[in-house]
N, C-alpha and C positions, 0 to 999 in steps of 0.2 A: 643356618645358624639360628637357634631359638632366641626369641625375644626375652630379654630380662625385664620383668615388670617393674623392677626398681628403677629402670632407666626411663620410664615414662615421664619422670620429672624433667629430663632433658627436653623432651618435646613440649612439655608445659611451659618451661622457661622460654624456649624459643618462640612459642606461640604468643606468650605474653609480651615478648619483645617486638612482635609484629611480623614474624615469619609465617607464611601461609602453609603451615604444617599439614592441615587436613587436605590441601590441594595436591600434596606431593604423593607420588606412588609409594607403595609399601616398601619397595627396595630402598628408596631414598630416605624414608623415615627410619629404616633399620640402620642405615649408615649414621644418621644423626643421633640415634640412641646410643651408638658406640663411642661418641665423642667424650673426651675427658672434660673435667670441669674447666680446665684452662682453655680448651678449644671452644667450649660453649661461651665462655667469657669473652674470648676474642671475637667470635661471630657477633655477639650482642654489641660489643663495642664498635665494630665496623658498621653494623646496621645503624647504630645510633648516629655515627658520623655521616653516613650516607643520607639519613633522614634529615639531618641538619642542613645538608646541601641540596635538599629536595628539588628546588627549581632547576638546578643544573643537571641532576641525575635522573629525574623523573622520566624524561623522554626515553631513556635507555631501557626502561622496564618493558616497553613494547618490543624492543629489539632483542634484549638479552633474556627476558623471562627469568627463570631460575629462582632458586630459593633465596638467594642473597638480596635480590631486588624485590 
């Protein structure tokens, strides 16, 4: 599936929200590029709520890894 250069804004939005986009494999970045605006907004909202609860959630980053944490 070719990358739509117009969807780079999705990655930029997620990166600005604190997601480690550059650390993700190309395949995962491609999935993120395909997200709808509603899905991006939901991810950013969830990330914000997780960040607010950081002391409780932070320990899970080592265990879970992943884009969301």
